[in-house]
C-alpha positions in Angstrom: -14.0 49.9 23.1 -14.9 46.2 23.2 -15.2 46.2 19.4 -11.7 47.6 19.2 -10.4 44.8 21.4 -12.1 42.3 19.1 -10.6 43.9 16.1 -7.1 43.8 17.6 -7.7 40.1 18.5 -8.8 39.3 14.9 -5.7 41.1 13.6 -3.4 38.9 15.7 -5.3 35.8 14.7 -5.0 36.8 11.1 -1.3 37.5 11.7 -0.8 34.1 13.3 -2.5 32.4 10.4 -0.4 34.4 8.0 2.7 32.9 9.6 1.1 29.5 9.8 0.0 29.6 6.2 3.2 31.2 4.8 5.8 29.3 6.8 6.0 27.1 3.8 7.5 30.0 1.8 10.5 30.2 4.1 11.1 26.6 4.9 9.8 24.5 2.0 13.1 24.3 0.0 15.4 24.0 3.0 13.3 21.1 4.4 12.8 19.4 1.0 16.6 19.4 0.4 17.0 17.9 3.9 19.4 20.7 4.9 17.3 21.2 8.1 14.7 19.1 9.8 11.2 20.7 9.8 11.4 21.6 13.5 14.8 23.3 13.1 13.6 25.1 10.0 10.5 26.6 11.6 12.5 27.7 14.7 15.0 29.5 12.4 12.3 31.0 10.3 10.3 32.2 13.3 13.3 33.9 14.8 14.0 35.9 11.7 10.3 36.7 11.2 10.3 38.3 14.7 13.5 40.4 14.3 12.5 41.8 10.9 11.1 45.1 12.4 14.7 46.0 13.4 15.8 45.9 9.8 12.9 47.4 7.7 11.1 50.7 8.0 7.3 50.5 8.3 6.5 51.6 4.8 4.2 48.6 4.0 2.2 49.2 7.2 1.4 52.8 6.0 0.4 51.5 2.5 -2.1 49.1 4.0 -3.4 51.7 6.5 -3.9 54.4 3.9 -3.1 53.1 0.4 -5.9 50.6 -0.3 -9.1 52.2 1.1 -9.6 55.8 2.0 -9.0 56.1 5.7 -11.9 58.5 6.1 -14.5 55.8 5.3 -13.0 53.1 7.5 -14.8 52.0 10.6 -14.4 49.0 12.9 -17.2 47.1 11.1 -15.3 47.4 7.7 -12.1 46.3 9.3 -13.7 43.4 11.2 -15.3 42.2 7.9 -12.0 42.4 6.1 -10.2 40.4 8.8 -12.9 37.7 9.0 -12.8 37.4 5.1 -9.0 37.1 5.2 -9.1 34.4 7.9 -11.7 32.3 6.1 -9.9 32.4 2.8 -6.5 31.6 4.5 -8.0 28.6 6.3 -9.6 27.3 3.1 -6.5 27.6 1.0 -4.4 26.0 3.8 -6.9 23.1 3.9 -6.6 22.7 0.1 -2.8 23.0 0.3 -2.7 26.0 -2.0 0.0 28.6 -1.4 -2.2 31.7 -1.9 -1.4 35.2 -0.6 -2.4 36.2 2.9 -1.6 39.8 1.9 -4.1 39.7 -0.9 -6.8 38.1 1.2 -6.6 41.1 3.5 -6.6 43.6 0.6 -9.6 41.9 -1.0 -11.5 41.8 2.3 -10.9 45.5 2.8 -12.0 46.4 -0.7 -15.2 44.3 -0.6 -16.3 45.6 2.8 -15.4 49.3 2.0 -17.3 49.0 -1.3 -20.5 47.9 0.3 -20.1 50.5 3.1 -19.2 53.6 1.1 -19.3 52.8 -2.6 -16.6 52.7 -5.3 -15.2 56.1 -4.4 -13.9 54.6 -1.1 -11.2 52.6 -2.9 -7.7 54.0 -3.5 -7.4 52.7 -7.0 -3.7 53.7 -7.5 -2.7 51.6 -4.5 -5.0 48.7 -5.4 -3.7 48.6 -9.0 -0.1 48.6 -7.7 -0.9 45.6 -5.5 -2.7 43.8 -8.3 0.2 44.4 -10.7 2.6 42.8 -8.3 0.5 39.6 -8.4 2.2 39.1 -11.7 5.4 41.2 -11.2 6.6 39.6 -8.0 6.6 36.0 -9.3 8.1 37.0 -12.6 10.9 38.9 -10.8 11.5 35.9 -8.5 11.6 33.6 -11.5 13.9 35.8 -13.6 16.3 36.5 -10.7 16.5 32.8 -9.6 17.0 31.8 -13.2 19.9 34.2 -13.6 21.4 33.3 -10.2 21.2 29.5 -10.8 22.7 29.9 -14.3 25.7 31.8 -12.8 26.1 29.3 -9.9 26.0 26.3 -12.4 28.8 28.0 -14.4 30.9 28.7 -11.3 30.7 25.2 -10.0 30.9 23.4 -13.3 34.3 21.8 -12.4 33.3 20.8 -8.9 32.2 17.4 -7.8 28.5 16.9 -7.1 29.2 16.0 -3.5 31.4 19.2 -3.1 28.7 21.4 -4.5 26.1 19.8 -2.3 28.2 20.3 0.8 28.9 24.0 0.1 25.3 24.9 -0.7 23.9 23.0 2.3 25.7 25.5 4.4 24.8 28.5 2.2 21.2 27.5 2.2 21.0 28.3 6.0 21.9 31.9 5.1 19.5 32.1 2.1 16.6 30.6 4.1 17.2 33.0 7.0 17.2 36.1 4.7 14.0 34.9 3.0 12.4 34.6 6.5 13.6 38.1 7.3 12.0 39.4 4.2 8.8 37.5 4.9 8.6 39.0 8.4 9.4 42.4 7.2 6.7 42.6 4.5 3.9 40.5 5.9 3.8 41.5 9.6 3.6 45.1 8.6 0.2 44.5 7.0 -1.3 43.6 10.3 0.4 46.6 12.0 -1.3 48.8 9.4 -4.7 47.4 10.2 -4.3 48.0 14.0 -3.0 51.5 13.3 -6.1 52.2 11.1 -8.4 50.8 13.8 -6.9 53.1 16.4 -7.3 56.1 14.1 -11.0 55.4 13.5 -11.5 54.9 17.2 -9.9 58.3 17.9 -7.0 56.9 19.8 -4.4 57.9 17.2 -4.0 60.3 14.3 -2.7 59.8 10.8 0.5 61.5 11.8 1.3 59.4 14.8 4.0 56.8 14.6 3.0 53.1 14.9 3.3 52.2 18.6 5.9 49.8 19.7 3.3 47.4 21.3 1.7 47.1 17.8 5.0 46.3 16.2 6.0 43.7 18.8 2.6 42.0 19.0 2.4 41.6 15.2 5.9 40.3 14.8 5.3 37.9 17.7 2.0 36.6 16.2 3.5 35.9 12.8 6.6 34.3 14.3 4.3 32.0 16.4 2.3 31.1 13.4 5.5 30.2 11.5 6.6 28.1 14.5 3.5 25.9 14.1 3.9 25.7 10.4 1.5 24.9 7.5 2.7 21.5 6.5 0.2 20.9 3.8 1.6 23.8 1.8 5.2 22.8 2.5 4.6 19.7 0.5 3.2 21.7 -2.5 6.0 24.2 -2.5 8.9 21.9 -1.8 8.1 18.8 -3.8 5.2 19.3 -6.3 6.4 22.2 -8.4 9.9 20.8 -9.2 12.5 18.7 -7.5 15.0 21.0 -5.7 18.7 20.4 -4.9 20.6 22.4 -2.2 22.2 24.8 -4.7 18.7 25.3 -6.3 17.2 26.0 -2.9 19.9 28.6 -2.3 19.2 30.3 -5.6 15.4 30.3 -5.2 15.6 31.6 -1.6 18.1 34.3 -2.5 16.0 35.5 -5.4 12.9 35.5 -3.2 14.7 37.5 -0.5 16.1 40.1 -2.9 12.6 40.6 -4.4 11.0 41.0 -0.9 13.7 43.3 0.4 13.2 45.6 -2.6 9.4 45.6 -2.3 9.5 46.3 1.4 11.9 49.1 0.9 9.5 50.8 -1.5 6.5 50.1 0.7 4.8 47.6 -1.7 2.8 44.9 0.0 3.7 41.9 -2.2 3.0 38.2 -1.7 5.9 36.2 -0.2 4.0 33.2 -1.6 4.0 34.5 -5.2 7.6 35.5 -5.0 9.1 32.2 -3.8 6.8 30.2 -6.1 8.1 32.2 -9.0 11.7 31.7 -7.8 11.2 27.9 -7.5 9.8 27.8 -11.0 12.8 29.8 -12.2 15.4 27.2 -11.0 13.2 24.5 -12.4 12.8 26.1 -15.8 16.6 26.4 -16.1 16.7 22.6 -16.3 14.1 22.7 -19.0 10.4 23.3 -19.4 9.5 19.7 -18.6 11.2 20.0 -15.1 8.4 22.1 -13.9 5.1 20.4 -13.1 2.8 22.9 -14.9 -0.4 21.2 -13.8 0.3 22.0 -10.2 1.6 25.4 -11.1 -1.6 26.2 -13.0 -3.7 25.5 -9.9 -1.5 27.8 -7.9 -1.9 30.6 -10.4 -5.7 30.3 -10.3 -5.6 30.6 -6.5 -3.6 33.8 -6.9 -6.0 35.3 -9.4 -9.1 34.4 -7.5 -7.8 35.5 -4.0 -8.7 39.2 -4.2 -12.1 38.9 -5.9 -13.2 36.0 -3.6 -11.9 37.7 -0.5 -13.7 40.9 -1.6 -16.9 39.0 -2.0 -16.6 37.4 1.5 -15.7 40.8 2.9 -18.8 42.3 1.4 -21.0 39.5 2.7 -19.5 39.8 6.2 -20.0 43.5 6.2 -23.7 43.1 5.5 -23.9 40.4 8.2 -22.1 42.5 10.9 -24.1 45.6 9.9 -27.3 43.8 10.6 -26.3 42.4 14.0 -24.5 45.4 15.4 
């Protein structure tokens, strides 16, 4: 039972770091356009992170709990190893200022630990391949949707004064930023719920057919909201300033595109990366102004972080499993 308590604590630490690491996704553009101060932005984002469970069904939680690794081979050592791997990679990428995916660190950690524990047959390849595919699909969707939205917006306001456009979209960006935070809370907090649910199942305290308990939902939503409240400022700078310069109407377009992608993914139970989605959306609004408007050197480093996240996390998860297996 003590090990279960440790696992739950690790999940909530991971969830906190998820919000801390990924707060940049929700607030980078709204802060960089000076629509909101950093403090006001994180308070708004944290609120919508927390209430997301009232909007979205828990499909992503079930995908993480059953769709990455065969639940029959899971044990608390595997889960602990995956969580420690995810926490380590999240802290490293936060320190480096790279907007990597908290979701994919968790998936990678699970895959690596389960592989060492029970072999290649323990992996649910259909679920893993779907998640890997969305490493590329999510940012492309965000980019295409934001490009289309920004093109439509530019056409609609073509006869407006720049100051008038700026005034309108400063207000609209409050809505788009809030919906992006709602999508972030809906998709990302559910991954932690799925891990606690799986831990309860392997401990014999729940079954696969049981609904996810309210205390799990509230604790995970609270942890990610608290992490968002503290904010990952290193990544805010990368997201909001280093990819491309963003005006209020472009912030609105990128946030709306990111929110639409997240809402659709959560509806279908696909654990996508909020980081990947909003980065693609920011690139989309930048690309509409021309290829030179996007700082491709920074973008290339971000892409490499995305590609390396699952294999590096899997390696750390495998090492941590070997370590935990020796000492327990």
